[in-house]
Each structure stands twice: as C-alpha cells, then as structure tokens.
C-alpha positions as CSV (number, residue, x, y, z in Angstrom):
1,M,3.6,-8.2,-4.5
2,G,1.4,-8.2,-1.4
3,N,-1.5,-9.6,0.5
4,A,-4.5,-9.9,-1.9
5,L,-7.4,-8.6,0.1
6,I,-10.9,-7.4,-0.7
7,D,-11.4,-4.0,1.1
8,I,-14.9,-3.9,2.6
9,L,-15.8,-0.5,3.9
10,A,-18.9,0.1,5.9
11,V,-20.1,3.4,7.5
12,L,-21.6,3.1,10.9
13,P,-23.9,5.7,12.6
14,D,-22.5,4.8,16.1
15,E,-20.3,2.3,18.0
16,N,-23.0,-0.3,18.8
17,L,-21.9,-2.8,16.2
18,L,-18.3,-2.4,17.2
19,E,-19.2,-3.2,20.8
20,K,-21.2,-6.2,19.7
21,L,-18.2,-7.5,17.7
22,H,-15.7,-6.7,20.5
23,L,-13.8,-4.3,18.2
24,P,-12.4,-1.3,20.1
25,K,-13.1,1.8,18.1
26,G,-9.9,3.0,16.2
27,S,-8.2,-0.4,16.6
28,M,-6.5,-2.4,13.9
29,Q,-6.4,-6.2,14.5
30,H,-6.2,-9.5,12.7
31,V,-9.1,-11.9,13.2
32,D,-9.3,-15.7,12.8
33,G,-11.5,-17.5,10.3
34,E,-14.4,-17.9,12.7
35,T,-14.5,-14.3,13.7
36,G,-13.9,-13.1,10.2
37,S,-16.9,-15.2,8.9
38,K,-19.1,-13.8,11.7
39,I,-18.2,-10.2,10.7
40,W,-18.6,-11.0,7.0
41,Q,-22.1,-12.3,7.5
42,I,-23.1,-9.1,9.3
43,I,-21.5,-6.9,6.6
44,K,-23.3,-8.8,3.8
45,S,-26.6,-7.2,5.0
46,M,-25.1,-3.7,5.0
47,D,-24.6,-1.1,2.2
48,A,-20.8,-1.7,2.1
49,Q,-18.2,-0.9,-0.6
50,Y,-16.2,-3.8,-2.0
51,V,-12.9,-3.1,-3.9
52,P,-9.6,-5.1,-4.5
53,G,-7.3,-3.9,-1.7
54,G,-4.3,-4.5,0.4
55,S,-1.4,-2.1,0.5
56,A,0.5,-3.2,-2.6
57,S,-2.6,-3.7,-4.6
58,N,-3.7,-0.1,-3.8
59,T,-0.4,1.2,-5.0
60,I,-0.4,-0.8,-8.2
61,T,-3.9,0.3,-8.9
62,G,-2.6,3.9,-8.8
63,T,0.4,3.1,-11.1
64,A,-1.9,1.4,-13.6
65,I,-4.3,4.4,-13.7
66,F,-1.3,6.7,-14.2
67,G,-0.7,4.5,-17.4
68,M,2.3,2.5,-16.1
69,P,2.1,-1.2,-17.3
70,S,1.6,-2.9,-13.9
71,G,1.4,-6.4,-12.5
72,F,0.5,-8.1,-9.2
73,I,1.6,-11.2,-7.4
74,G,-0.6,-12.6,-4.7
75,K,-2.9,-15.5,-3.5
76,V,-6.7,-15.6,-3.3
77,G,-9.3,-18.2,-2.4
78,D,-11.3,-20.2,-5.0
79,D,-14.4,-18.1,-4.3
80,D,-16.5,-15.1,-5.4
81,L,-14.3,-12.6,-3.6
82,G,-11.2,-14.0,-5.3
83,S,-12.9,-13.6,-8.7
84,L,-13.9,-10.0,-7.7
85,F,-10.2,-9.3,-6.8
86,K,-9.0,-10.6,-10.2
87,S,-11.6,-8.9,-12.3
88,G,-11.2,-5.6,-10.4
89,Q,-7.5,-5.6,-11.3
90,E,-7.9,-6.7,-14.8
91,N,-10.5,-4.0,-15.5
92,I,-7.9,-1.3,-15.0
93,G,-5.2,-3.2,-17.0
94,I,-3.3,-4.9,-14.2
95,R,-1.7,-8.2,-15.2
96,S,-2.4,-10.4,-12.2
97,N,-0.4,-13.5,-11.2
98,L,-3.0,-14.8,-8.7
99,L,-2.4,-18.2,-7.2
100,K,-5.2,-20.1,-5.5
101,G,-5.1,-20.9,-1.8
102,S,-7.0,-23.4,0.4
103,K,-8.7,-20.8,2.5
104,A,-11.2,-18.0,1.7
105,T,-10.0,-14.8,0.0
106,G,-8.6,-12.4,2.5
107,R,-10.8,-9.5,3.7
108,A,-9.8,-6.1,5.1
109,M,-13.0,-5.0,6.8
110,T,-13.1,-1.4,7.7
111,F,-15.7,0.3,9.8
112,I,-15.9,4.1,9.6
113,T,-17.8,5.6,12.6
114,I,-19.8,8.8,12.4
115,P,-19.2,11.3,13.9
116,G,-15.4,11.7,13.7
117,R,-14.8,9.4,10.7
118,E,-12.6,7.2,12.9
119,R,-11.6,3.9,11.3
120,T,-11.7,0.5,12.9
121,F,-10.0,-2.5,11.1
122,A,-10.7,-6.2,11.3
123,T,-8.5,-8.1,8.8
124,Y,-8.9,-11.8,8.0
125,L,-5.9,-12.7,5.8
126,G,-7.2,-16.0,4.6
127,S,-5.4,-17.4,1.5
128,A,-3.2,-14.3,1.2
129,I,-0.7,-15.6,3.7
130,E,-0.5,-19.0,2.1
131,L,1.9,-17.6,-0.6
132,V,5.3,-19.3,-0.2
133,A,8.7,-18.8,-1.7
134,D,8.7,-21.9,-3.9
135,E,5.6,-20.6,-5.8
136,L,7.4,-17.6,-7.1
137,K,8.6,-17.9,-10.7
138,P,11.2,-15.8,-12.5
139,E,8.7,-15.0,-15.3
140,F,6.6,-13.2,-12.7
141,F,9.3,-10.5,-12.5
142,E,10.5,-10.2,-16.1
143,G,9.9,-7.1,-18.1
144,Y,9.2,-4.7,-15.1
145,D,11.3,-1.7,-14.2
146,Y,10.1,-1.7,-10.6
147,F,9.3,-4.3,-8.0
148,Y,7.1,-3.0,-5.2
149,I,6.5,-5.0,-2.1
150,E,4.5,-4.3,1.0
151,G,6.2,-4.6,4.4
152,Y,3.4,-6.9,5.8
153,L,5.1,-9.8,3.9
154,V,8.3,-9.3,5.9
155,Q,6.8,-11.7,8.4
156,N,7.4,-14.5,5.8
157,Q,11.1,-13.8,5.5
158,E,11.9,-16.7,3.1
159,L,9.2,-15.4,0.7
160,L,10.4,-11.8,0.8
161,R,14.0,-12.8,0.3
162,R,13.2,-15.0,-2.6
163,A,11.1,-12.2,-4.2
164,V,13.8,-9.5,-4.0
165,E,16.4,-12.0,-5.3
166,L,14.2,-12.7,-8.3
167,A,13.4,-9.0,-8.8
168,K,17.1,-8.0,-8.8
169,A,17.9,-10.9,-11.2
170,A,15.3,-9.4,-13.5
171,G,16.9,-6.0,-13.3
172,S,14.1,-4.3,-11.4
173,I,14.4,-1.3,-9.0
174,V,13.3,-2.8,-5.7
175,V,10.8,-0.7,-3.7
176,L,9.7,-1.5,-0.1
177,D,7.0,0.1,1.9
178,M,7.5,-0.7,5.6
179,A,3.8,-0.9,6.2
180,S,3.6,-1.2,10.0
181,Y,5.8,-0.2,12.9
182,N,5.1,-3.5,14.8
183,V,6.2,-5.5,11.8
184,V,9.4,-3.4,11.7
185,E,10.0,-4.0,15.4
186,S,9.6,-7.7,15.2
187,N,11.8,-8.1,12.0
188,D,14.5,-5.6,12.7
189,A,17.6,-7.4,11.8
190,F,16.1,-9.0,8.7
191,L,14.8,-5.7,7.4
192,H,18.2,-4.0,7.9
193,D,19.8,-6.8,5.9
194,I,17.2,-6.8,3.1
195,I,17.2,-3.0,2.7
196,E,21.0,-2.7,2.7
197,N,21.5,-5.5,0.2
198,Y,18.5,-5.5,-2.1
199,V,16.2,-2.4,-1.7
200,D,16.6,0.8,-3.8
201,I,13.7,2.9,-2.5
202,V,12.1,2.8,0.9
203,F,8.8,4.3,2.0
204,A,8.0,4.6,5.7
205,N,5.7,6.7,7.9
206,E,7.0,8.4,11.1
207,L,6.3,5.4,13.4
208,E,7.9,2.9,11.1
209,A,11.0,5.1,10.5
210,K,11.4,5.5,14.3
211,A,11.0,1.8,14.9
212,F,13.6,1.0,12.2
213,A,16.3,3.5,13.1
214,K,15.5,4.1,16.8
215,K,15.7,7.8,16.1
216,E,13.3,10.7,15.5
217,P,11.9,10.9,11.9
218,R,14.4,13.4,10.5
219,E,17.4,11.5,11.8
220,A,15.7,8.2,10.9
221,L,15.5,9.4,7.3
222,D,19.3,9.8,7.3
223,V,19.8,6.3,8.6
224,I,17.5,4.8,6.0
225,A,19.0,6.8,3.2
226,G,22.4,5.5,4.2
227,L,21.3,2.0,3.4
228,C,19.5,2.6,0.0
229,D,19.3,5.0,-2.9
230,I,16.2,6.9,-1.9
231,A,14.4,7.1,1.5
232,V,11.0,8.7,2.0
233,V,9.4,9.3,5.4
234,K,5.7,10.2,5.2
235,L,4.5,12.7,7.8
236,G,0.7,12.6,7.2
237,P,-0.8,16.1,7.2
238,E,2.7,17.5,7.6
239,G,3.8,16.2,4.2
240,S,6.9,14.1,3.6
241,M,10.7,14.1,3.7
242,I,12.9,12.6,1.0
243,K,16.7,12.0,1.0
244,S,18.9,10.6,-1.7
245,G,22.7,10.7,-1.2
246,C,23.4,14.2,0.2
247,G,20.2,15.6,-1.3
248,Y,17.3,16.4,1.0
249,C,13.9,18.0,0.6
250,K,10.7,18.5,2.6
251,I,7.4,18.3,0.7
252,D,4.3,20.0,2.1
253,A,1.0,18.2,2.0
254,W,-1.3,19.4,-0.7
255,P,-4.6,20.9,0.6
256,A,-7.5,18.5,1.0
257,D,-10.9,18.3,2.6
258,T,-10.0,15.1,4.5
259,I,-12.7,12.6,5.4
260,D,-10.8,9.3,5.4
261,A,-7.1,8.7,5.3
262,T,-7.4,5.1,3.9
263,G,-4.9,4.6,1.1
264,A,-3.1,7.9,1.4
265,G,0.4,6.4,1.8
266,D,-0.3,3.7,-0.9
267,L,-1.3,6.4,-3.5
268,Y,1.6,8.6,-2.5
269,A,3.9,5.8,-3.4
270,A,2.1,5.3,-6.8
271,G,2.5,9.0,-7.6
272,F,6.1,9.1,-6.5
273,L,7.0,6.1,-8.7
274,Y,5.1,7.5,-11.7
275,A,7.2,10.7,-11.5
276,H,10.4,8.7,-10.8
277,S,9.8,6.6,-13.9
278,H,9.8,9.8,-16.0
279,G,13.2,10.8,-14.5
280,M,11.8,13.6,-12.4
281,P,13.9,15.0,-9.5
282,M,12.9,13.8,-6.0
283,E,11.2,17.1,-5.2
284,I,8.8,16.6,-8.1
285,C,8.3,12.9,-7.2
286,G,7.3,14.0,-3.7
287,E,4.9,16.6,-5.0
288,V,3.2,14.2,-7.4
289,G,2.8,11.7,-4.5
290,S,1.4,14.5,-2.4
291,I,-1.1,15.5,-5.1
292,I,-2.7,12.1,-5.5
293,S,-2.7,11.3,-1.8
294,A,-4.6,14.6,-1.2
295,K,-7.3,13.3,-3.6
296,V,-7.8,9.9,-1.9
297,V,-8.3,11.4,1.6
298,E,-11.3,13.2,0.2
299,V,-13.2,10.0,-0.5
300,I,-14.2,7.0,1.6
301,G,-11.8,4.1,0.9
302,P,-8.6,3.7,-1.1
303,K,-10.0,4.4,-4.6
304,V,-10.0,7.9,-6.1
305,D,-13.1,8.7,-8.1
306,I,-12.9,9.8,-11.8
307,P,-13.3,13.5,-11.3
308,R,-10.5,13.6,-8.8
309,W,-8.3,11.5,-11.0
310,K,-8.8,13.9,-13.9
311,S,-8.0,16.9,-11.7
312,A,-4.9,15.2,-10.3
313,K,-3.6,14.1,-13.7
314,Q,-4.0,17.7,-15.0
315,Q,-2.1,19.1,-12.0
316,I,0.6,16.5,-12.3
317,R,1.1,17.0,-16.0
318,T,1.5,20.7,-15.4
319,L,4.0,20.1,-12.6
320,M,6.0,17.6,-14.7
321,G,5.8,19.6,-17.9
322,I,4.1,16.8,-19.8
323,N,2.1,17.8,-22.9
324,E,-1.4,16.2,-22.7
325,N,-1.2,15.6,-26.5
C-alpha cells in the first residue's frame, strides 16, 4: 500500500528550467495543485518518461516481475494518468485495488540535470493522500503472505494503523520501508509503537535509521532489530546491513555503472522479499536485493529494462540454487 503516483522523468541539459520553476537543483519538495499543474503543462511538451510509480508501487512492480502474485492498494484521480497507473500495473500482473479520489492523480516529477545526473523532485500528491482508514476492506489483505507499506503513509496515522491491523488479521508478514528521515523525525513515537507491535521486517537507509534510533547506522540497526524480526539498513554504494535476532551480516553493493539512483532502495526490497519468500537466509536475501538494485541504477528511472532483468534473474537463480526448468 502506498501513494499511487505517476513517475514523470525528464532529462534537462542545464539548470535554466529549474530556475524558472524555482526548484533548487537536487531538492525534493511537495508542490500544491497550482504549481503542480504549471510544471505538468511544461513537461507535456518535453520528451519525458511516464511510468506508474511511488515507493511501494516500485517495490510491488519488482515482486510481480520476479513472479510473486502481487497486489496494490492506493487512490488515483478519475483521469488519464489514473488510467495509465492502473493499466501499467495490470500489464505486469499486479492486482490493483485503486480507489478514485476527487483530485488529479498524483505526479512525482523528476528532473535529471546533465552534467552530473543530479535529480530534482517536485511531487504533487493529488488524490493519493485522500485514501482514508474507513476505505480499507479486509478482502484487500486476504490471501497475501506479505503486506508492504511505504513510510510516507505514516503521516496518516489512522490509515496506517488500520492497515497493519487488517494485515495482521489476514496473517501477513508486515513490512515497512521508512521512506524519509523527516517523516521518521515527525512521527517518532507512533513509528516506535507500530514497529514494536505490528511490523516484522523494517527497511531503512542511513539517515532514516539515525533519525529513528538517534544513533549511528550500525547501532541503529541493533535498536531496530530489537523491535522486529528483521532489520535492514541500506548504505547506498556501501551496500547494506541486516540483523535478525543475534545474527548479523554486511552485504556489499554489487558493481554497477551508476547513472541514476531512482528506485534502488525500492527494488532492493523487492529482491530481498523474493528471496525471503523462498526461505533463503538473510545473507542471500541481501545479495538478491543488491543484485537487482545494481541493475536499476544503470537506467534512468525506477524501471529495469528487459535485458537487465534477464541478467539479474539468471544471477539470482544461480545464487539461490533455483533450477530454471
């Protein structure tokens, strides 16, 4: 479950457009409907890439391509982008529970500036943030082994609590990605309560782990692991750390010709959960996550192309000892 957004990626030759839109290069900010529409009108005339996005959607796209039966809960507008989001998920086999909101479909507009490939984000959430607790139905959660939720939804505490209650009642393993350090900082007590009482697996990057535990990443990993079954702290190009009970491992990042880090953490989670669903030890789960995250950083945007998916699946099958036949 997460914010249903269309990822719109545009490559810029310089910073002129960013300056015109008052978007500091490298920044990540939410914009209101008026500003979002202004940016949207400009992007329409550009050669931009449009794909169903949002953190949880990116992860579920990965699990679906791995062959895991996957579903998604979110809210879109009654518009062309909402239809694009739905069809994009359905085309790869995702069972979507998409409710309709009163606003336009959310848009995560990303500008990649050359040289340097630095990313600048302007996100208009639109209908995505209109999803409320009362709209969640038990049947949305039935039949799934895992329930994955992005941390951005923590800001609607009633919604998130209702979701994890329904997921637990359905017998799912609850997985939370912390998503953003500022979200962690502003929802500290609530997050501690939810993780301790409902969550089984936590994904966090270095900044999020430090914000949650008030400690450096390695010690923060211990704190998080003390509240749930498995804690994962992603370290970017330095790899990742995993702890479960007394067990600890450090996973190196797989080599990659990095051009864009969009979606790396989301796809890491998809690979980790795929391996976990096969009963793999945490070292293998981390390696599988590292393999697929190394593929996505070699392309623009959060979607891995077919050749890289084929290469990743071959490496992963070998690592996991799965016979292709």
